[in-house]
C-alpha positions as CSV (number, residue, x, y, z in Angstrom):
1,M,-27.8,-26.4,54.8
2,D,-24.8,-26.1,52.5
3,E,-23.1,-22.8,51.5
4,R,-24.7,-22.6,48.0
5,S,-28.2,-23.1,49.4
6,S,-27.7,-20.3,52.0
7,R,-26.4,-18.1,49.2
8,L,-29.5,-18.6,47.1
9,I,-31.7,-17.8,50.0
10,G,-29.7,-14.7,50.6
11,I,-30.2,-13.7,46.9
12,K,-33.9,-14.3,47.0
13,R,-34.1,-11.8,49.8
14,H,-32.1,-9.3,47.7
15,P,-34.1,-6.3,46.5
16,A,-32.8,-6.8,42.9
17,F,-34.3,-10.3,42.9
18,F,-37.7,-8.9,44.0
19,S,-37.6,-6.2,41.3
20,L,-36.7,-8.7,38.6
21,T,-39.4,-11.3,39.5
22,S,-42.2,-9.0,40.6
23,K,-42.2,-6.8,37.5
24,P,-42.5,-8.9,34.3
25,N,-42.2,-5.7,32.1
26,C,-39.0,-4.4,33.6
27,N,-35.9,-4.4,31.5
28,W,-33.0,-6.8,31.6
29,M,-30.4,-4.7,33.4
30,P,-31.0,-5.9,37.0
31,S,-30.6,-9.5,35.9
32,I,-26.9,-8.8,35.3
33,F,-26.5,-8.1,38.9
34,F,-28.7,-11.1,39.9
35,L,-26.3,-13.4,37.9
36,R,-23.3,-11.8,39.6
37,Q,-24.7,-12.5,43.0
38,L,-25.5,-16.1,42.0
39,F,-21.9,-16.9,41.1
40,K,-19.9,-14.8,43.7
41,P,-20.3,-14.1,47.4
42,I,-22.4,-11.1,48.3
43,T,-20.3,-8.2,49.7
44,F,-21.5,-5.0,51.2
45,K,-20.3,-3.1,48.2
46,D,-22.3,-5.4,45.8
47,F,-25.4,-5.1,47.9
48,R,-25.1,-1.3,48.0
49,I,-24.7,-1.0,44.2
50,T,-27.5,-3.4,43.5
51,M,-29.8,-1.5,45.9
52,T,-28.9,1.8,44.1
53,L,-29.7,0.4,40.7
54,S,-32.9,-1.3,41.9
55,S,-34.0,2.0,43.4
56,F,-33.1,3.8,40.1
57,F,-35.2,1.4,37.9
58,N,-38.1,1.6,40.3
59,S,-38.0,5.4,40.5
60,G,-39.9,8.0,38.4
61,L,-37.6,7.1,35.4
62,K,-39.6,4.1,34.4
63,K,-40.7,5.7,31.2
64,Y,-37.1,5.8,30.0
65,Q,-36.4,2.1,30.6
66,N,-37.1,1.0,27.0
67,K,-34.8,3.8,25.7
68,I,-32.0,2.9,28.0
69,A,-32.4,-0.8,27.1
70,G,-32.2,0.1,23.5
71,A,-29.1,2.2,24.0
72,F,-27.4,-0.7,25.7
73,F,-28.4,-3.0,22.9
74,L,-27.0,-0.7,20.3
75,F,-23.7,-0.4,22.3
76,F,-23.5,-4.2,22.4
77,C,-24.0,-4.4,18.6
78,L,-21.2,-1.9,18.1
79,L,-18.9,-3.9,20.2
80,V,-19.6,-7.1,18.3
81,F,-19.7,-5.8,14.7
82,W,-17.3,-2.8,14.7
83,P,-14.2,-3.6,12.7
84,Q,-11.3,-4.7,14.9
85,P,-8.0,-2.6,14.9
86,G,-5.8,-3.6,11.9
87,T,-8.5,-4.8,9.6
88,A,-8.7,-1.4,7.7
89,Q,-6.1,-0.9,5.0
90,E,-3.3,1.3,6.2
91,K,-2.2,4.2,3.9
92,K,1.5,3.4,4.2
93,I,3.4,0.3,5.2
94,T,7.1,-0.1,6.1
95,T,8.5,-3.6,6.2
96,P,11.3,-4.8,8.5
97,L,13.6,-4.6,5.5
98,G,12.9,-0.8,5.3
99,M,10.7,-1.0,2.2
100,S,8.0,1.6,2.2
101,F,4.7,1.1,0.4
102,V,1.8,3.5,-0.3
103,L,-1.7,2.3,-0.8
104,V,-3.1,3.0,-4.3
105,E,-6.8,3.1,-4.4
106,P,-8.9,1.8,-7.3
107,G,-9.9,4.3,-9.9
108,T,-10.1,5.2,-13.6
109,F,-7.5,7.2,-15.6
110,M,-6.6,8.1,-19.1
111,M,-3.7,5.9,-20.1
112,G,-1.4,6.8,-23.0
113,S,-0.8,10.3,-24.4
114,P,-2.9,12.8,-26.4
115,K,-1.9,13.2,-30.1
116,T,-0.7,16.7,-29.3
117,E,1.9,15.6,-26.8
118,R,5.5,16.3,-27.9
119,F,7.7,13.2,-28.5
120,R,4.6,10.9,-28.4
121,D,5.1,7.4,-29.7
122,A,2.8,5.2,-31.8
123,D,2.1,2.8,-29.0
124,E,0.7,5.4,-26.6
125,I,-2.9,5.3,-27.8
126,R,-5.0,7.2,-25.3
127,R,-7.8,5.2,-23.6
128,S,-9.7,5.0,-20.4
129,V,-8.4,2.3,-18.0
130,K,-10.0,1.2,-14.8
131,I,-8.0,-0.1,-11.9
132,E,-10.4,-2.3,-10.0
133,T,-8.3,-3.5,-7.0
134,A,-6.3,-1.6,-4.5
135,Y,-2.6,-2.3,-4.2
136,Y,0.5,-1.1,-2.4
137,L,3.3,0.2,-4.5
138,Q,6.9,0.7,-3.3
139,T,7.7,4.3,-2.8
140,T,11.2,3.8,-4.3
141,E,13.1,1.5,-6.5
142,V,14.5,-1.6,-4.8
143,T,17.8,-0.6,-3.3
144,L,21.1,-2.4,-3.1
145,G,20.6,-2.7,0.6
146,Q,17.2,-4.2,0.2
147,W,18.5,-6.6,-2.5
148,R,21.3,-7.9,-0.3
149,A,19.1,-8.3,2.7
150,V,17.1,-10.9,0.8
151,M,19.5,-12.4,-1.7
152,G,22.8,-12.0,0.2
153,K,26.0,-10.4,-1.0
154,K,27.1,-13.2,-3.4
155,W,24.6,-12.1,-6.1
156,L,26.2,-8.6,-6.3
157,K,29.5,-9.1,-4.6
158,K,31.3,-6.9,-7.2
159,R,28.6,-4.2,-7.2
160,K,29.7,-0.9,-5.8
161,G,27.4,1.6,-4.2
162,T,25.8,2.6,-1.0
163,D,22.7,0.8,0.3
164,D,20.4,3.6,-0.9
165,M,21.4,3.3,-4.5
166,P,18.8,1.5,-6.8
167,V,19.9,-2.0,-7.7
168,T,20.6,-2.4,-11.4
169,Q,21.8,-5.0,-13.9
170,I,18.9,-7.1,-12.7
171,S,17.0,-9.2,-15.3
172,Y,13.3,-9.9,-15.3
173,Y,14.2,-13.4,-14.2
174,D,16.3,-12.1,-11.3
175,C,13.3,-10.0,-10.2
176,L,11.2,-13.2,-10.0
177,K,13.8,-14.9,-7.9
178,Y,14.0,-12.0,-5.5
179,I,10.2,-11.9,-5.2
180,D,10.1,-15.6,-4.5
181,M,12.7,-15.3,-1.8
182,L,10.9,-12.3,-0.3
183,N,7.5,-14.0,-0.3
184,K,8.9,-16.9,1.6
185,K,9.8,-14.6,4.5
186,G,6.1,-14.3,5.4
187,M,6.1,-10.5,5.3
188,G,3.3,-10.1,2.7
189,V,2.8,-11.1,-0.9
190,Y,4.8,-9.2,-3.5
191,R,5.0,-9.0,-7.3
192,L,6.0,-6.7,-10.1
193,P,3.5,-4.0,-11.1
194,T,1.5,-4.4,-14.3
195,D,1.9,-1.8,-17.1
196,K,-1.4,-0.2,-16.2
197,E,-0.7,-0.1,-12.4
198,W,2.7,1.5,-13.1
199,E,1.3,4.3,-15.2
200,Y,-1.7,4.9,-12.9
201,A,0.7,5.5,-10.0
202,C,3.2,7.5,-12.1
203,R,0.5,9.9,-13.2
204,A,-0.9,10.2,-9.7
205,G,-4.1,11.9,-11.0
206,T,-2.3,14.1,-13.6
207,T,-2.8,14.2,-17.4
208,T,0.4,16.1,-18.4
209,A,3.5,14.6,-20.0
210,Y,5.1,14.4,-16.5
211,S,3.5,14.3,-13.1
212,W,4.6,17.9,-12.5
213,G,3.7,19.4,-16.0
214,D,4.7,19.2,-19.7
215,A,8.3,20.4,-19.4
216,I,11.3,18.8,-17.8
217,D,14.6,20.1,-16.4
218,C,17.5,18.7,-14.5
219,S,16.1,19.6,-11.0
220,K,13.0,17.5,-11.5
221,A,14.4,14.0,-12.2
222,M,17.6,12.1,-13.1
223,Y,18.4,11.9,-16.8
224,G,21.2,13.1,-19.1
225,N,24.0,11.9,-16.8
226,N,26.1,10.3,-19.5
227,P,28.9,12.3,-21.0
228,K,29.1,10.0,-24.0
229,K,25.3,10.0,-24.9
230,N,23.7,13.0,-23.2
231,E,25.5,15.2,-20.8
232,E,22.6,17.7,-20.4
233,C,22.4,17.3,-16.6
234,T,26.0,16.5,-15.7
235,L,26.9,20.0,-14.5
236,Y,23.8,20.2,-12.3
237,L,24.5,16.8,-10.9
238,R,28.1,17.6,-10.0
239,S,26.8,20.7,-8.2
240,I,24.7,18.4,-5.9
241,K,27.6,15.9,-5.5
242,I,26.2,13.1,-7.6
243,D,28.7,11.2,-9.8
244,T,28.4,11.0,-13.5
245,Y,27.6,7.9,-15.5
246,G,25.1,6.3,-13.1
247,P,21.9,6.8,-11.1
248,A,21.3,8.8,-8.0
249,P,20.4,7.5,-4.6
250,V,16.7,7.0,-4.2
251,K,14.7,10.0,-2.9
252,T,17.2,12.5,-4.3
253,Y,14.3,14.2,-6.2
254,A,10.9,15.2,-5.0
255,P,8.1,12.6,-5.1
256,N,5.1,12.7,-7.3
257,P,1.7,13.8,-5.8
258,W,1.0,10.3,-4.4
259,G,4.4,10.0,-2.7
260,F,6.3,7.9,-5.2
261,Y,10.0,8.7,-5.9
262,D,11.8,8.4,-9.2
263,M,8.8,7.3,-11.3
264,H,10.4,9.6,-13.8
265,G,14.1,8.8,-14.4
266,N,16.9,7.3,-12.4
267,V,16.5,3.7,-13.7
268,W,14.1,1.9,-16.0
269,E,11.7,-0.4,-14.1
270,W,10.5,-3.8,-15.1
271,C,6.8,-4.5,-15.3
272,S,5.1,-7.9,-15.3
273,D,3.6,-7.5,-18.8
274,T,5.1,-8.7,-22.0
275,Y,5.4,-5.9,-24.5
276,S,2.2,-5.3,-26.4
277,A,2.0,-2.3,-28.8
278,Y,-1.3,-0.6,-29.1
279,L,-0.7,0.6,-32.7
280,S,-2.7,2.1,-35.4
281,G,0.2,1.8,-37.8
282,P,2.9,-0.8,-38.6
283,T,4.6,-2.7,-35.8
284,P,8.1,-1.5,-35.0
285,K,10.8,-3.5,-36.8
286,A,12.7,-4.0,-33.6
287,Y,9.9,-5.9,-32.0
288,N,8.5,-9.2,-33.4
289,P,5.5,-10.3,-31.2
290,M,5.6,-13.8,-32.9
291,D,8.9,-14.8,-31.5
292,S,9.7,-12.5,-28.6
293,D,8.7,-12.5,-24.9
294,S,10.2,-9.1,-24.2
295,H,8.9,-7.4,-21.1
296,I,7.9,-3.8,-20.6
297,R,10.2,-1.3,-18.9
298,R,9.0,2.1,-17.7
299,G,10.2,5.4,-16.4
300,G,13.3,6.3,-18.3
301,S,16.8,6.5,-16.8
302,W,20.0,8.5,-16.2
303,Y,21.4,7.3,-19.5
304,K,19.8,9.5,-22.1
305,Y,17.0,12.0,-22.8
306,G,14.4,13.7,-20.7
307,R,11.6,12.8,-23.2
308,Y,12.0,9.1,-22.3
309,L,10.8,10.0,-18.8
310,R,7.3,10.9,-19.9
311,S,4.5,9.1,-18.0
312,A,3.1,7.4,-21.2
313,N,6.5,6.3,-22.6
314,R,7.4,2.6,-22.5
315,T,10.1,0.4,-23.9
316,Y,11.0,-3.3,-23.7
317,A,13.8,-5.7,-23.2
318,H,14.4,-9.4,-23.3
319,P,13.6,-10.9,-19.8
320,G,17.2,-12.2,-19.5
321,A,18.8,-8.8,-20.2
322,K,20.9,-7.3,-17.4
323,L,21.2,-3.6,-18.1
324,L,23.1,-0.9,-16.2
325,T,20.0,1.3,-16.7
326,T,17.3,-1.1,-15.4
327,G,16.0,-1.9,-11.9
328,F,12.6,-2.5,-10.5
329,R,10.1,-1.6,-7.7
330,L,7.5,-3.9,-6.1
331,V,3.8,-4.2,-5.6
332,R,2.6,-5.6,-2.3
333,E,-0.9,-7.1,-2.4
334,A,-3.4,-5.2,-0.4
335,N,-5.9,-8.1,0.1
């Protein structure tokens, strides 16, 4: 008689085998131990465990067998169908390049400004807008350090500033080149925000002119840092050791309610949309939609007035323009 045959005979004499074969209405739990014995040598420990379980299922707890079997079946289903770690969308992501992104959930908001808002422009017609897809928005503008990490120093070899300064003098076309290079690194899919996505994140659930209220001062955001055009904030900025005639390092000011810095001020930010005026009156003379592909810029900058920093305000520029006042921030696709 070979070893396997003797093992099978030993199993047939095992109490768990008798309990499995002699009771057709018993549950499936003892069969697990029967299969274990079939494919591994019987040890005293296995024999003792099996005897204990066999005695348990043949005891006065028979009336609970169906409930216990159901509980194990539910546990099995949870193991199989419960989402695996990492499949849920994280609220915040930080890339190896040090870029931080916050998840923006879908929702509906009022885009534009009410007719009563001070300094309101004609292209700020108020309307309900629905954001249907979640996306990650960068918490800050792209910095000099983040730009150089992707593009190298040759692009901005003459540019002065620390790594935490927002990159400026970047055209819309330059943004696309940066995004293309970044996407090739395999760290996610990136793009510029749309006009609607930008204002949705800027407002962060608010309906006032700015995300903190209807009034602005120099402690809230970077503007008026130009002695030749508007020096409203130059004294305050000197007091916190920020140079005149330029932006501040990112995160100098407090974030909005959703955790985004410098949505108001510091530098204008490119959006992916071409400029489209939602006008009830004449189209502005400076913009001719028939022969221009100007792209939207948002947020205002250090260069001039606080009113330009309103959530609803927009301006535009030719996509090839490289302006001291303009940078960008990125969207990372959530799906």
